C-alpha positions, 0 to 999 in steps of 0.5 A: 563079739556081743550077741544081740539075739534073744536067748533060744527057748528050750520049752514050747513058746506061745503061738502069736497067731493062735492064742492058747496054743504053743509052738514046739521047738527043736529038741536041742533048742537050736533054731538056727539054719545052716546059713546062720551057723556058717555065716562067718565061713561063707563071708570068708569064702566069698572074700577069698574067692574075690581076692583070687579072682582079682589076682587072676587079673594078671593071668590073661592078656587084656584087649581093652577098648579104653585105657581105664580097662587096663587098670589092675582090678578095674572090673572088680572095682567097677562091679562093686561100685555098680552094686553099691550104686544100685542099692543106694538108688533103690533106697532113694526110690523106695519112698516114691514107690512104696504103697500103704499096707492095705493098698490092695485090700481097698 
């Protein structure tokens, strides 16, 4: 997989907020956080957990009101579709609700 990030500096870099000063870096030059170092493991863990939860759909008796609720994995699929729908609606609402950068400074 190709890395699209710029190389991690090992020497102090110029501070963009205060010209003439430098920002120190960690001794090993590693700026990554625990999350970025373990992102693949986290995604794998979430996928495994999701699969286990869907398989647990067999482990309990359903008392549904509607027939569609009896479909295997219905609640997982329903939750996924609802989440994707919310994200897409938020993208559509963003241009309507967005304000200029200096909105509160006026």
